[in-house]
C-alpha positions as CSV (number, residue, x, y, z in Angstrom):
1,X,14.8,65.9,-36.7
2,X,14.2,66.4,-32.8
3,X,10.8,66.8,-31.8
4,X,11.3,69.5,-29.1
5,X,7.2,69.5,-27.7
6,X,7.9,65.3,-26.9
7,X,8.0,64.0,-24.0
8,X,12.0,63.3,-24.3
9,X,12.5,67.6,-24.8
10,X,12.7,67.9,-21.1
11,X,15.7,65.8,-21.1
12,X,17.1,67.0,-24.5
13,X,17.7,70.1,-23.0
14,X,18.6,69.6,-19.7
15,X,21.7,67.8,-21.2
16,X,22.0,70.6,-23.6
17,X,21.9,73.1,-20.5
18,X,24.6,70.7,-18.4
19,X,27.1,70.8,-21.7
20,X,26.7,74.8,-22.3
21,X,26.9,75.4,-18.7
22,X,29.4,73.1,-18.0
23,X,31.9,74.3,-20.8
24,X,31.3,77.8,-19.3
25,X,32.4,76.2,-15.8
26,X,35.5,74.8,-17.3
27,X,36.6,77.9,-18.8
28,X,35.8,79.9,-16.0
29,X,37.3,78.3,-13.3
30,X,40.5,77.7,-15.7
31,X,40.5,81.6,-15.6
32,X,40.6,81.6,-11.9
33,X,42.9,79.3,-11.5
34,X,45.4,80.7,-13.7
35,X,44.8,84.7,-11.9
36,X,44.8,83.0,-8.4
37,X,42.2,83.8,-5.4
38,X,41.1,86.8,-4.2
39,X,41.4,88.4,-0.5
40,X,37.8,86.7,0.7
41,X,39.2,83.7,-1.3
42,X,42.4,83.3,1.2
43,X,40.0,83.2,4.3
44,X,38.0,80.6,2.9
45,X,40.7,78.4,2.5
46,X,42.5,79.1,5.4
47,X,39.4,78.0,7.2
48,X,39.2,74.9,5.0
49,X,42.5,73.7,6.3
50,X,41.5,74.5,9.7
51,X,38.4,72.1,9.4
52,X,40.7,69.5,7.8
53,X,42.5,69.4,11.0
54,X,45.5,71.0,8.9
55,X,45.2,74.5,10.5
56,X,47.8,77.1,8.8
57,X,47.7,79.3,11.8
58,X,45.3,81.8,10.2
59,X,41.9,81.3,10.2
60,X,38.6,83.5,9.8
61,X,35.5,81.7,11.3
62,X,33.3,84.9,11.0
63,X,33.3,83.7,7.2
64,X,30.3,81.3,6.2
65,X,31.5,77.8,6.5
66,X,30.3,75.3,4.1
67,X,32.4,76.2,0.9
68,X,35.6,76.2,3.7
69,X,33.9,72.8,4.9
70,X,33.6,71.2,1.2
71,X,37.3,71.9,0.6
72,X,38.4,70.4,3.8
73,X,36.8,67.3,2.7
74,X,39.7,67.6,-0.2
75,X,42.3,68.6,2.6
76,X,41.8,65.5,4.6
77,X,43.0,63.5,1.5
78,X,45.1,65.9,-0.3
79,X,47.4,68.6,-0.1
80,X,46.3,72.1,0.7
81,X,45.8,73.0,-2.8
82,X,44.4,77.0,-3.2
83,X,42.5,75.9,-6.5
84,X,39.7,73.8,-4.8
85,X,37.1,76.4,-3.5
86,X,36.8,77.5,-7.3
87,X,36.4,74.6,-8.4
88,X,33.6,73.5,-5.7
89,X,32.4,76.9,-6.2
90,X,32.3,76.5,-10.3
91,X,30.3,73.1,-9.5
92,X,27.7,74.7,-7.2
93,X,27.1,77.3,-9.9
94,X,26.6,74.4,-12.5
95,X,24.0,72.6,-10.1
96,X,22.2,75.6,-9.7
97,X,21.6,76.2,-13.3
98,X,20.3,72.6,-13.0
99,X,17.7,73.5,-10.8
100,X,16.7,76.9,-12.2
101,X,16.0,74.8,-15.4
102,X,13.9,71.9,-13.7
103,X,12.0,74.9,-11.6
104,X,11.3,77.0,-14.5
105,X,9.9,73.6,-16.1
106,X,7.4,73.2,-13.9
107,X,5.6,76.4,-15.4
108,X,7.0,76.7,-19.2
109,X,8.2,74.6,-22.0
110,X,11.6,73.0,-22.1
111,X,12.8,75.6,-24.9
112,X,11.6,78.7,-22.6
113,X,12.9,77.2,-19.4
114,X,16.3,76.2,-21.4
115,X,16.7,80.2,-22.0
116,X,15.5,81.2,-18.9
117,X,18.6,79.2,-17.2
118,X,20.8,80.1,-19.7
119,X,20.1,83.7,-19.1
120,X,20.9,83.2,-15.6
121,X,24.0,81.4,-16.3
122,X,25.4,83.9,-18.4
123,X,24.4,87.3,-16.8
124,X,27.6,89.2,-16.9
125,X,27.6,89.4,-12.7
126,X,26.9,85.9,-12.6
127,X,30.2,85.0,-15.0
128,X,32.0,88.0,-13.4
129,X,32.0,85.5,-10.2
130,X,31.1,82.1,-11.3
131,X,34.1,79.8,-9.8
132,X,36.2,82.5,-8.4
133,X,36.2,80.6,-5.3
134,X,34.0,83.1,-3.2
135,X,30.1,82.8,-1.9
136,X,28.3,85.0,-4.0
137,X,27.1,82.5,-6.9
138,X,27.5,78.9,-4.8
139,X,25.2,80.7,-2.6
140,X,22.3,81.7,-4.7
141,X,22.6,78.6,-6.7
142,X,22.1,76.4,-3.5
143,X,18.8,79.0,-2.6
144,X,17.8,77.8,-5.7
145,X,17.1,74.4,-4.6
146,X,15.4,75.7,-1.6
147,X,12.8,77.2,-3.4
148,X,12.0,74.4,-6.0
149,X,11.7,72.1,-3.4
150,X,9.3,74.6,-1.2
151,X,7.2,74.4,-4.7
152,X,7.3,71.0,-5.1
153,X,6.4,70.8,-1.3
154,X,3.5,72.6,-1.8
155,X,2.2,71.3,-5.3
156,X,3.7,68.0,-5.3
157,X,4.4,65.9,-2.2
158,X,4.7,67.7,1.1
159,X,7.8,65.4,1.9
160,X,10.0,67.6,-0.2
161,X,10.1,69.8,3.0
162,X,12.5,67.6,4.1
163,X,15.2,68.9,1.6
164,X,13.4,72.8,1.6
165,X,14.4,73.4,5.1
166,X,18.0,71.9,5.2
167,X,18.9,73.1,1.8
168,X,17.6,76.2,2.8
169,X,19.9,76.4,5.8
170,X,22.7,75.5,3.9
171,X,22.4,78.8,1.4
172,X,22.5,80.6,4.8
173,X,25.9,78.8,6.0
174,X,27.4,79.7,2.2
175,X,26.3,82.9,2.7
176,X,24.9,84.7,5.8
177,X,22.3,87.0,4.3
178,X,20.8,84.1,2.4
179,X,18.9,83.9,6.1
180,X,16.4,86.0,3.9
181,X,15.1,83.5,1.7
182,X,12.5,82.5,4.9
183,X,10.6,85.4,3.5
184,X,9.1,83.7,0.3
185,X,9.4,80.0,1.4
186,X,6.9,81.2,4.5
187,X,5.1,83.6,2.0
188,X,4.3,80.6,-0.4
189,X,3.9,78.2,2.1
190,X,1.3,79.7,4.2
191,X,-0.7,81.1,1.3
192,X,-0.6,78.1,-0.3
193,X,-1.8,76.2,2.9
194,X,-4.8,74.7,2.0
195,X,-2.9,73.0,-0.8
196,X,-0.2,71.1,1.5
197,X,-1.6,67.9,2.2
198,X,0.0,66.9,5.5
199,X,1.4,69.8,7.3
200,X,3.1,68.2,9.9
201,X,6.2,67.2,7.5
202,X,6.6,71.0,7.4
203,X,7.8,70.8,11.0
204,X,9.7,67.6,10.0
205,X,11.4,69.8,7.7
206,X,12.1,72.7,9.7
207,X,13.7,70.0,12.4
208,X,16.0,68.8,9.7
209,X,16.9,72.3,8.9
210,X,17.6,72.9,12.5
211,X,19.5,69.8,12.6
212,X,21.8,70.9,9.9
213,X,23.0,73.7,12.0
214,X,23.7,72.1,15.1
215,X,27.2,70.8,14.3
216,X,28.3,74.4,13.5
217,X,26.8,75.8,17.0
218,X,28.5,73.1,18.7
219,X,32.0,73.5,16.8
220,X,31.6,77.6,17.2
221,X,31.0,77.1,21.2
222,X,33.9,74.8,21.6
223,X,36.0,77.7,19.7
224,X,34.6,80.7,20.6
225,X,32.5,80.3,23.3
226,X,29.5,81.4,21.8
227,X,27.5,79.0,19.2
228,X,25.7,82.0,17.7
229,X,29.0,84.7,17.7
230,X,29.6,84.9,13.6
231,X,25.8,85.0,13.1
232,X,25.2,87.7,15.5
233,X,28.3,89.5,14.1
234,X,27.2,89.1,10.7
235,X,23.9,90.8,11.8
236,X,25.6,93.5,13.6
237,X,27.6,94.6,11.1
238,X,24.4,94.1,8.8
239,X,22.8,97.0,10.7
240,X,26.0,99.2,11.3
241,X,25.8,102.7,9.4
242,X,29.2,102.0,8.2
243,X,32.3,103.9,7.4
244,X,31.9,106.5,4.9
245,X,35.5,105.9,3.6
246,X,34.9,102.2,2.9
247,X,35.1,101.6,-1.2
248,X,31.7,100.3,-0.8
249,X,29.3,102.6,0.8
250,X,26.7,103.9,-0.9
251,X,23.7,105.3,0.8
252,X,21.9,105.4,-2.7
253,X,18.8,103.3,-1.9
254,X,18.1,102.9,-5.6
255,X,21.5,101.5,-6.3
256,X,21.2,98.5,-8.1
257,X,18.0,99.8,-10.3
258,X,20.5,102.0,-11.6
259,X,23.1,99.3,-12.4
260,X,20.9,96.8,-13.3
261,X,21.5,97.2,-16.9
262,X,24.9,96.6,-16.6
263,X,24.0,93.2,-14.8
264,X,21.9,91.4,-16.9
265,X,23.5,91.6,-20.9
266,X,22.4,92.0,-24.0
267,X,20.1,89.0,-24.5
268,X,17.7,89.9,-21.9
269,X,17.6,92.9,-23.4
270,X,16.7,91.8,-26.2
271,X,13.7,90.2,-24.2
272,X,13.1,93.1,-22.6
273,X,12.4,95.4,-25.8
274,X,10.6,92.5,-27.9
275,X,8.4,92.2,-24.6
276,X,7.6,96.2,-25.0
277,X,6.8,95.6,-28.4
278,X,4.9,92.5,-28.3
279,X,2.8,94.2,-25.5
280,X,2.1,97.3,-28.1
281,X,0.9,94.5,-30.5
282,X,-1.0,92.6,-27.9
283,X,-2.9,95.8,-27.0
284,X,-3.6,96.6,-30.6
285,X,-5.0,93.4,-31.1
286,X,-7.2,93.0,-28.1
287,X,-8.0,97.1,-28.0
288,X,-11.9,96.4,-28.1
289,X,-11.7,93.9,-25.4
290,X,-9.5,95.5,-23.2
291,X,-11.6,98.4,-23.5
292,X,-14.7,97.1,-22.3
293,X,-12.5,95.5,-19.1
294,X,-11.7,99.5,-18.1
295,X,-14.4,101.1,-19.2
296,X,-15.4,103.6,-16.5
297,X,-19.0,102.2,-15.5
298,X,-18.1,98.6,-15.6
299,X,-14.7,99.5,-13.5
300,X,-16.7,101.2,-10.9
301,X,-19.4,98.4,-10.8
302,X,-17.0,95.9,-10.8
303,X,-15.6,97.8,-7.3
304,X,-18.7,98.1,-6.1
305,X,-19.6,94.7,-6.3
306,X,-16.3,93.7,-4.5
307,X,-16.8,91.7,-0.9
308,X,-16.1,94.1,1.8
309,X,-13.4,91.5,3.3
310,X,-11.7,92.3,-0.2
311,X,-12.2,95.9,-0.2
312,X,-10.6,95.9,3.3
313,X,-7.6,93.8,2.4
314,X,-7.2,96.3,-0.6
315,X,-7.2,99.0,1.5
316,X,-4.6,97.4,4.2
317,X,-2.5,96.6,0.6
318,X,-2.6,100.1,0.0
319,X,-1.7,101.5,3.3
320,X,1.3,98.8,4.0
321,X,2.5,100.0,0.5
322,X,2.6,103.6,1.4
323,X,4.2,102.7,4.5
324,X,6.8,100.6,3.1
325,X,7.7,103.4,0.5
326,X,7.7,106.3,2.8
327,X,10.1,104.1,5.0
328,X,12.2,102.7,2.5
329,X,15.6,103.4,3.3
330,X,15.2,105.5,6.0
331,X,14.5,102.6,8.6
332,X,16.1,99.6,9.6
333,X,16.0,96.8,6.6
334,X,14.0,94.3,8.9
335,X,11.1,96.4,8.8
336,X,10.9,96.8,5.4
337,X,11.3,93.3,5.2
338,X,8.3,92.5,7.3
339,X,6.0,94.9,5.8
340,X,6.5,93.6,2.6
341,X,5.7,90.4,4.0
342,X,2.8,91.5,5.2
343,X,2.0,92.7,1.5
344,X,3.0,89.6,0.0
345,X,0.4,87.5,1.8
346,X,-2.5,89.8,1.4
347,X,-1.7,90.0,-2.5
348,X,-1.9,86.3,-2.2
349,X,-4.9,86.3,-0.2
350,X,-6.4,88.7,-2.6
351,X,-5.8,87.2,-6.0
352,X,-6.6,83.9,-4.7
353,X,-10.4,85.3,-3.8
354,X,-10.6,87.3,-7.1
355,X,-9.1,84.0,-9.0
356,X,-6.2,85.6,-10.3
357,X,-3.4,83.5,-11.6
358,X,-0.4,85.4,-10.3
359,X,1.2,83.2,-7.6
360,X,4.4,82.4,-9.9
361,X,4.9,85.9,-10.4
362,X,4.3,86.7,-6.7
363,X,6.6,83.8,-5.1
364,X,9.6,85.3,-7.6
365,X,9.0,88.9,-7.0
366,X,9.0,88.3,-3.0
367,X,11.8,86.3,-3.7
368,X,13.6,89.4,-5.6
369,X,12.3,92.0,-3.1
370,X,13.5,89.7,-0.1
371,X,17.4,90.8,-1.5
372,X,16.6,93.9,-3.2
373,X,15.2,95.3,0.3
374,X,18.2,94.3,2.7
375,X,20.9,95.2,-0.5
376,X,19.6,98.7,-1.3
377,X,18.9,99.7,2.3
378,X,22.3,98.2,3.0
379,X,25.0,100.9,2.9
380,X,27.9,98.8,2.0
381,X,27.0,97.7,-2.0
382,X,29.1,95.9,-4.2
383,X,28.1,94.9,-7.5
384,X,28.6,91.7,-6.7
385,X,25.3,91.7,-3.9
386,X,22.9,92.0,-6.8
387,X,23.7,88.3,-7.4
388,X,21.1,87.0,-4.7
389,X,18.5,88.8,-6.7
390,X,19.1,87.3,-10.3
391,X,17.0,84.1,-10.2
392,X,13.6,86.0,-10.0
393,X,15.3,88.1,-12.9
394,X,15.7,85.1,-15.2
395,X,12.3,83.8,-14.2
396,X,10.3,87.3,-15.6
397,X,12.9,87.1,-18.9
398,X,11.6,83.8,-19.3
399,X,8.1,84.9,-18.7
400,X,8.5,87.6,-21.2
401,X,10.5,85.6,-23.8
402,X,7.2,83.5,-23.4
403,X,4.9,86.4,-23.9
404,X,6.5,87.3,-27.2
405,X,6.5,84.0,-28.6
406,X,2.7,83.6,-28.0
407,X,1.9,87.0,-29.2
408,X,4.0,87.0,-32.2
409,X,3.6,83.3,-33.0
410,X,4.2,82.3,-36.2
411,X,3.3,78.6,-36.8
412,X,4.7,76.3,-39.9
413,X,3.8,72.6,-39.8
414,X,2.5,73.1,-36.3
415,X,5.7,74.6,-34.9
416,X,6.0,77.9,-33.4
417,X,9.1,79.2,-35.5
418,X,8.8,82.5,-33.2
419,X,9.7,80.4,-30.3
420,X,12.8,78.7,-32.2
421,X,14.4,81.6,-33.7
422,X,14.2,83.6,-30.4
423,X,15.6,80.9,-28.2
424,X,18.3,80.7,-31.1
425,X,19.4,83.8,-31.7
426,X,19.2,84.6,-28.1
427,X,21.8,81.3,-27.2
428,X,24.3,82.8,-29.9
429,X,24.0,86.4,-28.5
430,X,24.5,85.0,-24.7
431,X,27.5,82.4,-25.6
432,X,28.9,85.1,-28.0
433,X,28.9,87.5,-24.6
434,X,30.4,85.2,-22.5
435,X,33.3,84.3,-24.8
436,X,34.0,88.1,-25.1
437,X,33.9,88.4,-21.6
438,X,36.1,85.9,-20.5
439,X,38.6,86.9,-22.7
440,X,38.2,90.0,-20.5
441,X,38.3,88.6,-17.1
442,X,41.7,87.2,-17.3
443,X,43.2,90.7,-18.5
444,X,40.9,92.4,-15.8
445,X,42.4,90.2,-13.0
446,X,45.9,90.4,-14.2
447,X,46.6,93.0,-10.9
448,X,45.8,90.2,-8.8
449,X,47.7,87.5,-10.6
450,X,50.6,89.6,-10.2
451,X,50.2,90.5,-6.5
452,X,49.5,86.6,-5.7
453,X,53.0,86.2,-7.6
454,X,54.7,89.3,-5.5
455,X,53.3,87.8,-2.2
456,X,54.4,84.1,-3.3
457,X,57.9,85.9,-3.9
458,X,57.9,88.0,-0.4
459,X,57.1,84.5,1.4
460,X,59.6,82.7,0.1
461,X,62.6,85.2,0.9
462,X,61.7,85.4,4.2
463,X,61.3,81.6,4.3
464,X,64.8,81.7,3.2
465,X,66.3,84.7,5.2
466,X,64.5,83.8,8.5
467,X,63.6,80.1,8.5
468,X,62.9,80.6,12.5
469,X,60.2,82.7,10.7
470,X,57.0,81.1,12.1
471,X,57.8,82.2,15.7
472,X,58.1,86.0,14.8
473,X,55.1,88.3,14.7
474,X,54.0,89.5,11.3
475,X,51.4,92.0,10.1
476,X,50.7,92.6,7.1
477,X,48.1,95.2,4.6
478,X,46.5,91.8,2.9
479,X,46.8,89.4,5.8
480,X,44.9,86.5,4.2
481,X,47.2,86.4,1.3
482,X,50.3,86.1,3.4
483,X,48.7,84.0,6.0
484,X,48.3,81.4,3.2
485,X,51.4,81.7,1.4
486,X,53.6,81.7,5.2
487,X,51.4,79.3,6.5
488,X,51.4,81.1,9.6
489,X,49.4,83.5,11.6
490,X,49.7,86.9,10.4
491,X,48.4,90.2,12.1
492,X,45.7,92.7,10.3
493,X,47.4,95.7,9.9
494,X,45.0,98.5,9.1
495,X,44.5,101.2,6.6
496,X,44.2,105.1,8.0
497,X,42.1,107.6,6.7
498,X,41.4,111.0,7.6
499,X,41.3,110.0,11.2
500,X,39.6,106.6,10.4
501,X,40.7,103.1,10.5
502,X,39.7,100.3,8.1
503,X,40.7,96.6,8.0
504,X,39.4,96.3,4.1
505,X,39.5,98.9,1.2
506,X,39.1,102.3,1.2
507,X,37.9,104.1,-1.7
508,X,41.1,105.4,-2.7
509,X,44.7,105.0,-1.3
510,X,45.8,108.8,-1.7
511,X,47.2,109.1,1.9
512,X,48.1,112.2,3.5
513,X,50.9,112.8,6.1
514,X,48.8,112.1,8.8
515,X,47.3,109.0,7.3
516,X,51.2,107.9,7.0
517,X,51.4,109.2,10.9
518,X,48.8,107.3,12.1
519,X,50.1,104.3,10.3
520,X,53.4,104.4,11.6
521,X,52.5,104.9,15.4
522,X,49.7,101.8,15.2
523,X,53.0,100.0,13.6
524,X,55.1,101.0,16.4
525,X,52.2,100.0,18.9
526,X,51.8,96.4,17.5
527,X,55.7,96.0,17.3
528,X,56.3,93.3,14.9
529,X,59.2,91.9,13.8
530,X,58.0,91.9,9.9
531,X,55.5,94.1,8.5
532,X,54.7,93.4,4.5
533,X,53.6,96.8,3.3
534,X,51.8,97.0,0.0
535,X,51.9,101.1,-0.1
536,X,54.5,103.2,-1.4
537,X,56.6,106.0,0.1
538,X,56.2,105.0,3.6
539,X,58.9,105.8,6.1
540,X,58.9,104.0,9.7
541,X,60.9,105.2,12.3
542,X,61.8,101.8,13.8
543,X,61.3,99.6,11.0
544,X,63.5,99.3,7.9
545,X,63.1,98.3,4.4
546,X,64.9,94.7,3.8
547,X,63.2,93.7,0.7
548,X,61.2,94.3,-2.5
549,X,59.3,92.3,-4.8
550,X,56.9,93.8,-6.9
551,X,54.5,96.1,-5.2
552,X,55.2,94.6,-1.8
553,X,57.8,95.7,0.8
554,X,59.2,93.9,3.6
555,X,59.7,96.1,6.6
556,X,61.9,94.6,9.6
557,X,62.2,96.0,13.2
558,X,65.3,97.5,14.0
């Protein structure tokens, strides 16, 4: 029988986690290889080819570069295999789960850390996008290591900052909104500055982080004439009011709160409900102690005995909270970020003076809020944007599990059976849920699989019927797909709805006569030789349909 509490338990559960998540990764990536990449995924592939010196003629350098750079290393030594970004995404996802386990192990025992990291690995929202060849899961997986190294830099050895800041920059280069990770990182460093034995290592770490960005600055400056252009474009778009016809347009600041139950899965809800029950049990068992603490006279006396400095800080916290709540969703997200950053530092300071052990909770809560604020205020909302908040959610669920198993502890031969039972049941529930979800993912993505095949067939037809097609001007509705399959530059054809034009998905495709007329006018304006159209019932004045494969029609200028 394995002794779970011995010094080898950390390694035992780490190996178990690697095996479990490794299998999940294998099956998830395998499904993605079957259904094929999605819209954004083809942009990353095109950029990979460009970075490898094998440009296909089309690229989009406004996309974060890290995933494409890693894929380009493979392209340099082999062909342009379109499954490579999914494989790399899956590997980084696995590494992120390992990092979260090691991070949680700094606070909890091996079993709780295992369950916490497995919760993250099996959140339905994570499984949906892990290994998809996108940057949502891989970016947050890298950010886990950045936060872990920051913690180690504060608590263990300040030389870990040599890794913390460069890894944070890698997360940023994987998905630009991960720049917000600087808020919880700096809050934790500032709040615990007295524990850092050699502060100059922070500066060295920051310099190393800047060096990670330097090659990109040089590259973008050479390609675009402005080293900061892709980053500026992202921050410009993040501050825009957005288009009301975009499928992701949603000004509801509580969007992610309302949808959170669907993101975290059944096992998480077992923990949440069990935690509520454990709280009732704990309150009943300690009702006398709680009463004496919150008794009116004692409570008021405690407040009167507080130092003036603490009282001032408490008032500042209250004032900042009022301003934060009053302005949340009504002003630029960066204003809310800065206000909450100030609140975090004040709470860190007050809790330290009152000797309250809430450092871990504040670290993860500030991490959660850094992304919750941005994604909630940003008018474009998609379920996958919640992914950046999932590691802190996993931490608080692990904390809940730890509380449950301590409050409802049942010992047998000096073993807490409650912990073992909960860990086993939760693990079974998680594995079963993943198995069900994986079987559904391929079915849900059949439309993308079929569309990939349609685009491939269209591309083959054009290659055969017009061998000189690369010298022609080609436009398409879903240009990244066609750019990849045709291995040439393909122009972007916008969608027209209600006198507005949009280059990516609208809420619906029920085009009016005016919308079709606007598309016809745009087609005549750009005047391509070929137009790959994904919409039905279209009639163009100067173009004739020459072939159709599935949902895609090839129009040729006449």
